[in-house]
KELOMAR-827171 format. One record per atom (N, C-alpha, C, O): x, y, z; atom name; residue in one letter; residue number from 1; chain. Coordinates in nm, 4 decimals. Layout:
// KELOMAR-827171
X, Y, Z, CA, a, NUM, A $
...
// end
This chain:
// KELOMAR-827171
0.0792, -0.1200, 0.0000, N, m, 1, A $
0.0000, 0.0000, 0.0000, CA, m, 1, A $
0.0840, 0.1273, 0.0000, C, m, 1, A $
0.0352, 0.2334, -0.0390, O, m, 1, A $
0.2071, 0.1182, 0.0423, N, i, 2, A $
0.2907, 0.2374, 0.0470, CA, i, 2, A $
0.3233, 0.2867, -0.0940, C, i, 2, A $
0.3383, 0.4072, -0.1145, O, i, 2, A $
0.3345, 0.1968, -0.1906, N, n, 3, A $
0.3722, 0.2351, -0.3264, CA, n, 3, A $
0.2540, 0.2829, -0.4103, C, n, 3, A $
0.2745, 0.3338, -0.5204, O, n, 3, A $
0.1342, 0.2683, -0.3627, N, l, 4, A $
0.0160, 0.3077, -0.4396, CA, l, 4, A $
0.0149, 0.4562, -0.4763, C, l, 4, A $
-0.0140, 0.4878, -0.5917, O, l, 4, A $
0.0446, 0.5491, -0.3852, N, p, 5, A $
0.0467, 0.6903, -0.4270, CA, p, 5, A $
0.1526, 0.7186, -0.5342, C, p, 5, A $
0.1301, 0.7992, -0.6245, O, p, 5, A $
0.2664, 0.6528, -0.5240, N, g, 6, A $
0.3693, 0.6716, -0.6255, CA, g, 6, A $
0.3262, 0.6195, -0.7610, C, g, 6, A $
0.3541, 0.6812, -0.8638, O, g, 6, A $
0.2582, 0.5059, -0.7615, N, m, 7, A $
0.2115, 0.4491, -0.8879, CA, m, 7, A $
0.1025, 0.5358, -0.9502, C, m, 7, A $
0.0926, 0.5450, -1.0725, O, m, 7, A $
0.0219, 0.5984, -0.8673, N, l, 8, A $
-0.0842, 0.6845, -0.9196, CA, l, 8, A $
-0.0305, 0.8192, -0.9674, C, l, 8, A $
-0.0895, 0.8813, -1.0558, O, l, 8, A $
0.0802, 0.8648, -0.9102, N, a, 9, A $
0.1355, 0.9952, -0.9468, CA, a, 9, A $
0.2132, 0.9901, -1.0770, C, a, 9, A $
0.2217, 1.0913, -1.1465, O, a, 9, A $
0.2701, 0.8759, -1.1123, N, f, 10, A $
0.3548, 0.8680, -1.2314, CA, f, 10, A $
0.2823, 0.9068, -1.3604, C, f, 10, A $
0.3363, 0.9875, -1.4360, O, f, 10, A $
0.1622, 0.8535, -1.3901, N, p, 11, A $
0.0942, 0.8957, -1.5145, CA, p, 11, A $
0.0628, 1.0447, -1.5172, C, p, 11, A $
0.0672, 1.1073, -1.6231, O, p, 11, A $
0.0313, 1.1015, -1.4016, N, i, 12, A $
0.0003, 1.2444, -1.3965, CA, i, 12, A $
0.1250, 1.3273, -1.4266, C, i, 12, A $
0.1180, 1.4258, -1.5001, O, i, 12, A $
0.2382, 1.2878, -1.3704, N, l, 13, A $
0.3630, 1.3594, -1.3959, CA, l, 13, A $
0.4049, 1.3459, -1.5415, C, l, 13, A $
0.4537, 1.4421, -1.6008, O, l, 13, A $
0.3867, 1.2290, -1.5994, N, y, 14, A $
0.4241, 1.2061, -1.7385, CA, y, 14, A $
0.3406, 1.2925, -1.8325, C, y, 14, A $
0.3939, 1.3527, -1.9256, O, y, 14, A $
0.2101, 1.2985, -1.8082, N, e, 15, A $
0.1238, 1.3806, -1.8935, CA, e, 15, A $
0.1567, 1.5288, -1.8777, C, e, 15, A $
0.1545, 1.6029, -1.9760, O, e, 15, A $
0.1866, 1.5724, -1.7578, N, g, 16, A $
0.2245, 1.7112, -1.7361, CA, g, 16, A $
0.3545, 1.7463, -1.8065, C, g, 16, A $
0.3699, 1.8568, -1.8584, O, g, 16, A $
0.4483, 1.6517, -1.8080, N, l, 17, A $
0.5759, 1.6753, -1.8759, CA, l, 17, A $
0.5570, 1.6900, -2.0259, C, l, 17, A $
0.6242, 1.7713, -2.0894, O, l, 17, A $
0.4654, 1.6116, -2.0836, N, i, 18, A $
0.4383, 1.6222, -2.2275, CA, i, 18, A $
0.3858, 1.7613, -2.2611, C, i, 18, A $
0.4307, 1.8215, -2.3586, O, i, 18, A $
0.2923, 1.8136, -2.1829, N, w, 19, A $
0.2366, 1.9461, -2.2110, CA, w, 19, A $
0.3394, 2.0551, -2.1865, C, w, 19, A $
0.3360, 2.1588, -2.2527, O, w, 19, A $
0.4303, 2.0336, -2.0931, N, f, 20, A $
0.5403, 2.1270, -2.0696, CA, f, 20, A $
0.6304, 2.1341, -2.1925, C, f, 20, A $
0.6691, 2.2429, -2.2353, O, f, 20, A $
0.6638, 2.0185, -2.2491, N, v, 21, A $
0.7502, 2.0126, -2.3680, CA, v, 21, A $
0.6805, 2.0741, -2.4885, C, v, 21, A $
0.7433, 2.1476, -2.5647, O, v, 21, A $
0.5525, 2.0457, -2.5073, N, i, 22, A $
0.4786, 2.1014, -2.6215, CA, i, 22, A $
0.4744, 2.2534, -2.6139, C, i, 22, A $
0.4927, 2.3205, -2.7155, O, i, 22, A $
0.4508, 2.3083, -2.4967, N, g, 23, A $
0.4488, 2.4535, -2.4808, CA, g, 23, A $
0.5823, 2.5170, -2.5152, C, g, 23, A $
0.5867, 2.6194, -2.5833, O, g, 23, A $
0.6904, 2.4574, -2.4689, N, h, 24, A $
0.8220, 2.5124, -2.4991, CA, h, 24, A $
0.8583, 2.4961, -2.6465, C, h, 24, A $
0.9208, 2.5850, -2.7042, O, h, 24, A $
0.8206, 2.3849, -2.7081, N, l, 25, A $
0.8448, 2.3677, -2.8515, CA, l, 25, A $
0.7731, 2.4748, -2.9328, C, l, 25, A $
0.8286, 2.5272, -3.0293, O, l, 25, A $
0.6509, 2.5070, -2.8943, N, m, 26, A $
0.5751, 2.6078, -2.9673, CA, m, 26, A $
0.6404, 2.7455, -2.9559, C, m, 26, A $
0.6442, 2.8199, -3.0540, O, m, 26, A $
0.6911, 2.7802, -2.8393, N, i, 27, A $
0.7584, 2.9094, -2.8221, CA, i, 27, A $
0.8856, 2.9154, -2.9053, C, i, 27, A $
0.9118, 3.0156, -2.9718, O, i, 27, A $
0.9645, 2.8089, -2.9020, N, i, 28, A $
1.0910, 2.8055, -2.9760, CA, i, 28, A $
1.0655, 2.8147, -3.1260, C, i, 28, A $
1.1298, 2.8933, -3.1956, O, i, 28, A $
0.9709, 2.7339, -3.1760, N, f, 29, A $
0.9447, 2.7361, -3.3199, CA, f, 29, A $
0.8772, 2.8645, -3.3650, C, f, 29, A $
0.8950, 2.9046, -3.4800, O, f, 29, A $
0.8005, 2.9304, -3.2790, N, n, 30, A $
0.7433, 3.0605, -3.3129, CA, n, 30, A $
0.8565, 3.1598, -3.3418, C, n, 30, A $
0.8532, 3.2301, -3.4428, O, n, 30, A $
0.9549, 3.1652, -3.2543, N, d, 31, A $
1.0681, 3.2563, -3.2747, CA, d, 31, A $
1.1451, 3.2219, -3.4027, C, d, 31, A $
1.1844, 3.3112, -3.4778, O, d, 31, A $
1.1662, 3.0937, -3.4267, N, i, 32, A $
1.2413, 3.0513, -3.5454, CA, i, 32, A $
1.1667, 3.0883, -3.6728, C, i, 32, A $
1.2254, 3.1470, -3.7637, O, i, 32, A $
1.0369, 3.0546, -3.6811, N, f, 33, A $
0.9592, 3.0852, -3.8013, CA, f, 33, A $
0.9511, 3.2353, -3.8265, C, f, 33, A $
0.9707, 3.2806, -3.9393, O, f, 33, A $
0.9226, 3.3121, -3.7224, N, a, 34, A $
0.9091, 3.4570, -3.7388, CA, a, 34, A $
1.0412, 3.5190, -3.7821, C, a, 34, A $
1.0427, 3.6058, -3.8693, O, a, 34, A $
1.1511, 3.4764, -3.7231, N, y, 35, A $
1.2814, 3.5330, -3.7581, CA, y, 35, A $
1.3199, 3.4995, -3.9021, C, y, 35, A $
1.3556, 3.5886, -3.9791, O, y, 35, A $
1.3126, 3.3712, -3.9385, N, l, 36, A $
1.3558, 3.3300, -4.0726, CA, l, 36, A $
1.2678, 3.3897, -4.1818, C, l, 36, A $
1.3187, 3.4385, -4.2826, O, l, 36, A $
1.1377, 3.3862, -4.1628, N, f, 37, A $
1.0496, 3.4406, -4.2660, CA, f, 37, A $
1.0565, 3.5929, -4.2698, C, f, 37, A $
1.0481, 3.6522, -4.3773, O, f, 37, A $
1.0718, 3.6569, -4.1538, N, g, 38, A $
1.0826, 3.8025, -4.1504, CA, g, 38, A $
1.2094, 3.8520, -4.2170, C, g, 38, A $
1.2071, 3.9525, -4.2881, O, g, 38, A $
1.3205, 3.7824, -4.1948, N, i, 39, A $
1.4467, 3.8210, -4.2584, CA, i, 39, A $
1.4418, 3.7973, -4.4090, C, i, 39, A $
1.4926, 3.8781, -4.4868, O, i, 39, A $
1.3802, 3.6860, -4.4500, N, t, 40, A $
1.3789, 3.6494, -4.5915, CA, t, 40, A $
1.2777, 3.7290, -4.6734, C, t, 40, A $
1.3118, 3.7807, -4.7798, O, t, 40, A $
1.1530, 3.7398, -4.6251, N, f, 41, A $
1.0468, 3.7978, -4.7059, CA, f, 41, A $
0.9840, 3.9231, -4.6463, C, f, 41, A $
0.8966, 3.9830, -4.7089, O, f, 41, A $
1.0257, 3.9640, -4.5283, N, g, 42, A $
0.9603, 4.0746, -4.4599, CA, g, 42, A $
0.9895, 4.2107, -4.5207, C, g, 42, A $
1.1052, 4.2458, -4.5441, O, g, 42, A $
0.8850, 4.2864, -4.5458, N, k, 43, A $
0.8976, 4.4214, -4.6005, CA, k, 43, A $
0.8270, 4.5252, -4.5128, C, k, 43, A $
0.8735, 4.6387, -4.5023, O, k, 43, A $
0.7150, 4.4875, -4.4498, N, t, 44, A $
0.6318, 4.5806, -4.3754, CA, t, 44, A $
0.6723, 4.5820, -4.2278, C, t, 44, A $
0.6599, 4.4793, -4.1610, O, t, 44, A $
0.7201, 4.6947, -4.1751, N, p, 45, A $
0.7560, 4.6995, -4.0326, CA, p, 45, A $
0.6337, 4.6803, -3.9433, C, p, 45, A $
0.5244, 4.7275, -3.9749, O, p, 45, A $
0.6533, 4.6109, -3.8322, N, l, 46, A $
0.5425, 4.5821, -3.7414, CA, l, 46, A $
0.5182, 4.6988, -3.6456, C, l, 46, A $
0.4068, 4.7508, -3.6390, O, l, 46, A $
0.6212, 4.7406, -3.5711, N, i, 47, A $
0.6084, 4.8526, -3.4778, CA, i, 47, A $
0.7368, 4.9343, -3.4807, C, i, 47, A $
0.8421, 4.8839, -3.5198, O, i, 47, A $
0.7281, 5.0589, -3.4398, N, k, 48, A $
0.8462, 5.1453, -3.4396, CA, k, 48, A $
0.9413, 5.1111, -3.3260, C, k, 48, A $
1.0609, 5.1390, -3.3353, O, k, 48, A $
0.8906, 5.0515, -3.2194, N, l, 49, A $
0.9732, 5.0170, -3.1050, CA, l, 49, A $
1.0819, 4.9161, -3.1420, C, l, 49, A $
1.1943, 4.9243, -3.0924, O, l, 49, A $
1.0482, 4.8220, -3.2285, N, s, 50, A $
1.1439, 4.7224, -3.2754, CA, s, 50, A $
1.1430, 4.7245, -3.4281, C, s, 50, A $
1.0605, 4.6568, -3.4894, O, s, 50, A $
1.2321, 4.8002, -3.4906, N, p, 51, A $
1.2241, 4.8228, -3.6353, CA, p, 51, A $
1.2523, 4.6998, -3.7207, C, p, 51, A $
1.2176, 4.6992, -3.8388, O, p, 51, A $
1.3132, 4.5967, -3.6659, N, n, 52, A $
1.3442, 4.4783, -3.7472, CA, n, 52, A $
1.2321, 4.3755, -3.7501, C, n, 52, A $
1.2418, 4.2776, -3.8242, O, n, 52, A $
1.1264, 4.3941, -3.6722, N, k, 53, A $
1.0134, 4.3018, -3.6748, CA, k, 53, A $
0.9212, 4.3392, -3.7901, C, k, 53, A $
0.8956, 4.4569, -3.8158, O, k, 53, A $
0.8714, 4.2355, -3.8597, N, t, 54, A $
0.7852, 4.2599, -3.9747, CA, t, 54, A $
0.6504, 4.1923, -3.9549, C, t, 54, A $
0.6370, 4.0971, -3.8781, O, t, 54, A $
0.5513, 4.2438, -4.0259, N, v, 55, A $
0.4172, 4.1861, -4.0218, CA, v, 55, A $
0.4198, 4.0456, -4.0793, C, v, 55, A $
0.3534, 3.9561, -4.0271, O, v, 55, A $
0.4956, 4.0253, -4.1859, N, e, 56, A $
0.5036, 3.8933, -4.2485, CA, e, 56, A $
0.5615, 3.7894, -4.1530, C, e, 56, A $
0.5112, 3.6773, -4.1442, O, e, 56, A $
0.6664, 3.8267, -4.0821, N, g, 57, A $
0.7252, 3.7357, -3.9842, CA, g, 57, A $
0.6292, 3.7046, -3.8712, C, g, 57, A $
0.6225, 3.5910, -3.8243, O, g, 57, A $
0.5547, 3.8052, -3.8272, N, f, 58, A $
0.4568, 3.7874, -3.7206, CA, f, 58, A $
0.3479, 3.6885, -3.7611, C, f, 58, A $
0.3122, 3.5999, -3.6834, O, f, 58, A $
0.2953, 3.7033, -3.8818, N, v, 59, A $
0.1872, 3.6160, -3.9296, CA, v, 59, A $
0.2377, 3.4732, -3.9482, C, v, 59, A $
0.1720, 3.3784, -3.9053, O, v, 59, A $
0.3526, 3.4574, -4.0110, N, v, 60, A $
0.4063, 3.3228, -4.0327, CA, v, 60, A $
0.4451, 3.2586, -3.8996, C, v, 60, A $
0.4345, 3.1369, -3.8847, O, v, 60, A $
0.4895, 3.3377, -3.8038, N, g, 61, A $
0.5187, 3.2844, -3.6717, CA, g, 61, A $
0.3945, 3.2255, -3.6065, C, g, 61, A $
0.4012, 3.1185, -3.5460, O, g, 61, A $
0.2818, 3.2940, -3.6182, N, i, 62, A $
0.1562, 3.2444, -3.5608, CA, i, 62, A $
0.1107, 3.1172, -3.6316, C, i, 62, A $
0.0744, 3.0192, -3.5667, O, i, 62, A $
0.1128, 3.1190, -3.7645, N, v, 63, A $
0.0679, 3.0027, -3.8410, CA, v, 63, A $
0.1608, 2.8830, -3.8161, C, v, 63, A $
0.1137, 2.7706, -3.7987, O, v, 63, A $
0.2908, 2.9067, -3.8143, N, g, 64, A $
0.3859, 2.7994, -3.7887, CA, g, 64, A $
0.3711, 2.7422, -3.6490, C, g, 64, A $
0.3861, 2.6216, -3.6292, O, g, 64, A $
0.3417, 2.8273, -3.5523, N, t, 65, A $
0.3211, 2.7808, -3.4154, CA, t, 65, A $
0.1981, 2.6919, -3.4057, C, t, 65, A $
0.2002, 2.5907, -3.3356, O, t, 65, A $
0.0915, 2.7284, -3.4750, N, m, 66, A $
-0.0275, 2.6439, -3.4740, CA, m, 66, A $
0.0013, 2.5089, -3.5390, C, m, 66, A $
-0.0464, 2.4057, -3.4919, O, m, 66, A $
0.0785, 2.5095, -3.6461, N, g, 67, A $
0.1138, 2.3839, -3.7123, CA, g, 67, A $
0.2009, 2.2950, -3.6247, C, g, 67, A $
0.1778, 2.1744, -3.6162, O, g, 67, A $
0.3003, 2.3535, -3.5599, N, i, 68, A $
0.3873, 2.2767, -3.4710, CA, i, 68, A $
0.3086, 2.2243, -3.3516, C, i, 68, A $
0.3300, 2.1109, -3.3089, O, i, 68, A $
0.2186, 2.3043, -3.2976, N, g, 69, A $
0.1354, 2.2592, -3.1860, CA, g, 69, A $
0.0482, 2.1413, -3.2255, C, g, 69, A $
0.0321, 2.0470, -3.1481, O, g, 69, A $
-0.0079, 2.1462, -3.3453, N, y, 70, A $
-0.0912, 2.0356, -3.3932, CA, y, 70, A $
-0.0080, 1.9093, -3.4130, C, y, 70, A $
-0.0473, 1.8013, -3.3687, O, y, 70, A $
0.1063, 1.9223, -3.4791, N, l, 71, A $
0.1928, 1.8067, -3.5021, CA, l, 71, A $
0.2476, 1.7494, -3.3730, C, l, 71, A $
0.2562, 1.6275, -3.3576, O, l, 71, A $
0.2847, 1.8359, -3.2805, N, a, 72, A $
0.3399, 1.7879, -3.1529, CA, a, 72, A $
0.2352, 1.7116, -3.0736, C, a, 72, A $
0.2676, 1.6116, -3.0097, O, a, 72, A $
0.1100, 1.7568, -3.0765, N, t, 73, A $
0.0061, 1.6824, -3.0042, CA, t, 73, A $
-0.0244, 1.5503, -3.0718, C, t, 73, A $
-0.0614, 1.4544, -3.0040, O, t, 73, A $
-0.0098, 1.5421, -3.2039, N, l, 74, A $
-0.0313, 1.4143, -3.2719, CA, l, 74, A $
0.0752, 1.3131, -3.2322, C, l, 74, A $
0.0441, 1.1965, -3.2083, O, l, 74, A $
0.2005, 1.3566, -3.2250, N, f, 75, A $
0.3103, 1.2628, -3.2015, CA, f, 75, A $
0.3391, 1.2392, -3.0535, C, f, 75, A $
0.3825, 1.1298, -3.0173, O, f, 75, A $
0.3168, 1.3371, -2.9672, N, l, 76, A $
0.3552, 1.3219, -2.8271, CA, l, 76, A $
0.2419, 1.2773, -2.7357, C, l, 76, A $
0.2673, 1.2181, -2.6309, O, l, 76, A $
0.1182, 1.3046, -2.7734, N, v, 77, A $
0.0082, 1.2695, -2.6819, CA, v, 77, A $
-0.0504, 1.1379, -2.7177, C, v, 77, A $
-0.1438, 1.0920, -2.6520, O, v, 77, A $
// end
């Protein structure tokens, strides 16, 4: 009976770790997609505060993040 709480906690910790990894993957790939697409195809500045950010990079970053989130949930969950 002493090991029962440990056995019950393991699946919960494992599932939490998967969602932790998916969240971090989405943040990392958002930055990568926005940077690469903004440098390559970006023409329209996003804000004056950060002159190197572009609208194109921002949009592709969002779309790429949604795609990575979908793929990561298919393979990891």
